[in-house]
N, C-alpha and C positions, 0 to 999 in steps of 0.2 A: 694440417687438418684442422678446419675449423668445428668444434661438436658445439651443439646447443643442448641447453638444458631443457627437458620438459617443462612448461609453465605450471607453477602451483595453484595458479589463480583458477576459480570455476569459470566456465563460460559465460558469457554476458547474458545469454538466453536464460540460462539457471538463474544468475541473481535477479532477474527480471521476475522470474517465476516465483522465487522464494519471497520478494518483495510484495508481490501481489497477493501471495496466500497470507502474509502478515496484515495487508491492509483490509483483506476480506475477514480474516477472525477478529480484527478490532472493530470493524463495522457491526458484525454480527453480536459481537460482547456488548456495545453499545447499545443497539436495537432491541436486544432481550434483556437488557439488563443483568447480564451474567457476571456476578461479583461486583456490580458496581459500588463503589464505595460512596457514591453521593445519595443513597437512600440508605441512611441509618434508621433504625427502629424508632429511635427518640430523636425528633426534629427540634432544634433548639435555636435556629436562626433563620432568617429568609433564606429557602433554598430553591435556587433555579434548577428545572428538570428539563433537557434538552427534549426535542422531538425524539420518539422511539417507544418501543412497547418494553414495559418493566413488568417481570413476572415475580410475585412475591408469596410467601406463605406466610408470612408474619404481620401483625398489623403494624401501622404507621401511627405515632403519636405526637400530637403537639400540645405540650404544657407550659412552656416558656413563653412569656409576653413578647410579642412582635415575631413570633415564628410564622413561617408560611410554607406552603408548597406552591411552587409558581411554575406551570408548565407553558411550553411553548405558545407564542401567540396566535401560531396557525393552528391550533387545535390538535394537534398529532403527538401529544403526550398521553400515552396510555398506560394505567396501572392495572395489571391483572392480577387479581387474588386467587390463588388456586385452592385455596381451603376456603371451607364456609366461614362466615365472620363471627365472630365470638358476640356475645351480647352487647360488650362495649363498642362493636363495630370494627371494620376493617381500616377506618381511618378515624382516628379518636381526637377530637379537640376540648380541650378543658382547662381553662384560663384566660386571662385578658388579652384583647387585640392578636387575634389571631386570623389567618386567610389562608383561602384555598382558591386557585385561580387557573383557568385554561387547563382543565384535567377530564379525561375521560377514565373512568371508573368501570371495571367489571368485576362482579363476584358472582359465584354460585348460589349463595342463598345468603339469610341474615342481612343486618344494616350495614350497609356500605361506609355511610357517614354517621358519627354521631357525635352531637355537640352538648356537652354537660356541664353546667356550672361555669358558662362562658360568659364573656360579657366584651362587647363590642366585637362581634365575630364577622366576617366577610366571606361568603363563598359565591363566587361568580364564575359564569361561565363553564359548568362542570356538567357531564353526562354521565347518567348511572345507568347500568343495565344488570338485571339480574335473570337467573334462569326460571323457566316458568315453575308455577306452584310454589314460589318463594312464600314466606310467612312472615309477620313483623313489618316494620317500616324499612324503606330503601335509604330514607334521610332523617333522622330524630333529632330534635332540638329540645332540650329537657333542663328546666330550672336556670334558664339563662335569661339574660337580657341584651337589648339593641343587637339585635341579630339581622342582618340584611343576606337574605338568599335572593340572587340576581341572575337570570338566563340559566335556569337549572332545567335539564330535560332527564326526565327519570320513565324509563321503560321498567316498570316495578316487578312485571311478572307475579302480581299477586300481593297479598297485604295491604300495607299503606303506602302510597308513593312518598309522601312527607308528612310527618307529624309532628306537633308543636305542643308540649305539654307543660304546665306550669311554670310558663316564660311569661316575659313582658317586654313589649316593645318590639316586635318583631315584622319586617317588611318581606314580602315575598311579591318579585315583579318578574314581569317578561319571562314567565317559565312555563313548562309543559309538562305535565303529570299525567300519566296515562298508564293502562293496562294493569291495573290494581283494583281490590275490592273497594278501596275508599284513596280518591286521588289525593286529597288534603284533609287530615284530620286534626283539629283544634281543641283541646282540651284543658280546662283549668289554667287557662291563658288570658292576660288581661292587656289590651290595646296591640292590635295587629292589622295590618293593612294588607290586602290581596289585590294586586292591581297589573291590569293587561297580561294576564296569564291564560293558559288554556288547560282544560279538563276534559278530557275525551276518552270513551272507552273504558271507563271504570263502572263499577257496580253502582256506586254514589260519587258524584262528582266532589262535592266539598260535605264534611260532617263538620259542625259546631257544638261544640260541648258533648257530654253524656253525663250518664249518673253520677253525682257527687263532684264531678270536675267539670262545672259551667265554663261557658267562654263568655268574655264581656269586652266591650268597646271594639268591636270589630267591623272593618268598613272594607266591603267586595265591591270593584269598580271596575268598570270596563274590561269585564273577563269575557271569555267565551267557554260556555259549559254546554256541551253538547254530546248528544249519544252515549251517555252513560247507562249503558243496558246490559251490562256482563251482569252474569248471575253471580249471587253472593252465596258463598258456601257454608256459610254460619246460619243455623236455624233459627228463624225469627227474624232475621234482618232481610229487608226489601230492597231489592235492586230497582235499575231503571229510574234513580231519582237524581235530579240536577244537583239540589243543595237541602240537606237536612239540618234543621235546627233542632238539635234533641234537646238541649239546655243551654240557652243562652239568653244575653241581655246587653241592651243597647247597640244594636246590628244594625248597620246600613247595606242596603244591596241596591245598589244604583247603576242604571246605565251598563248592564250586562247582556249579553245574549245568550239566551237561554232556549235550547232547541231539542227536540227529538227523545224525549224521555217516555218509557211505556208507562211508567206509574204516576210521576208527578214531576213537573217542575221545580215545587218547592214542598217540603214535609215538615211541618211546626210540630214539636213535642211541646216542650216548657218554654216559654219565651217572655220576656218582659217588655221592653222598648224595642220598636222597630221602625225603619224607614224604609219603604219598598216603593222605588220609582223609577221611570224612565228605564225600564229593562224592556227589551225585545222578546217577544216570546214566539217559538215558530213550532208548531205540530207537537203540542203537548197532550197527554191522555187526560193530565188535570193540571191547570195552573197552580193551585194551593189546596194542598190536603192537610187537614188536621188531625192529629194523632195524639193521644193522652191527654194530659190536663189543659194543654194550649197556651192558656193565659197563666202567668207567672203571679204569685201574691207579692204585692209590693211590700208586705210587712215581713217578707224573708229576704231581704237584700235586694229586692227588685228596685230599681232607681224609677221606673215609671212603667205602669203597665198597660199603656196604648201602644196602637199599631197604625202608623200611616201607611195607607196602602192604596195605590192608584186603582181606578176602577177596573181596570182591564183584568186584575187579578178576580176580581169577586163574581164568580160564575154563578152562585147560587143564591136565592134570597136568604136564606139562613146564614149565610157570611157577611151579606148586607146589613143585617140586622143585629150582628154583635156590637156590645156596646162598646167596646175597648176598640173599635176600628173607627180611624179616622179618615176621612176621604178628601176634604178640604183642606184648609191651611194645617199645617203640621205644626204641633206646638213643641216638640222634640228639636232640641238644639242638634246641630249638625255637628258630626266629629271631627277634629281637627286631623289634618294629614300629618302621619308621621314624617319626621326629617332625620334620617340615619346619614351623618357624613363619615362614611366608614372607608 
């Protein structure tokens, strides 16, 4: 009689089931960044991050030259920070030649990205979202030079969407800043271009300069500044404003669409040289509103205390008779376009 030993190998169906479980576990681990070794807290090289959702509690730091966070080109790389961001940001860039590209960043509160003491920094195709009632900036550039912010979308949830402080040669282009107290705040900064961007549903679309931190050599061109009528929670601050020049010098505001503001398209506090022309105004309570001293003293660092303003902004006789306003040929030289090859 022939006897047969019972097979010790598991049935084929069991093998397939176990293989399926293994693949599922690996895919979930990649999707949620569970224990993913490719996201160290200190990034020192260009780091490609595959599509997926990566949950973190600790900040990411880029301080070594040529280091970068490079998300998937389809825009499906999400970084979700589970704890409020520290003052230095959930993503911290400090140093030369650093890059962020193709990322969606979600934070509960605090600054999502902080660029401090950086040089030749490129941030492209980044979406930022914070929870409601957030304070401070969503993206902050501090004491840095040659910074390119391109294709940024910021749902700020309060505070300021993008702040640029004490920096030089900064370009913001093709970006969408919304749902903040201030869409873009530029303070103590020299030489910045803001072009082809949108500022909507903020209390103030763009604010240039503040006390003791004037902004200078700034060019605003081909932007859409619309419906910035969110209430401002800070006492004494006025909402419903397209652009506020709190303390600025050598400013060009040309070929922008500015519309639907309950207070004014443009509020001027202290201002030196200004070129204001070829802008499209729609449904504004007031085109131009003067607050504070308005005209800057040329002896206090002002290059030129004249304003070149197109007639459409001068809605009152008092404005038309101001001696510093030039409505004919403008004697102020145009600012050069910043070209940052980053």
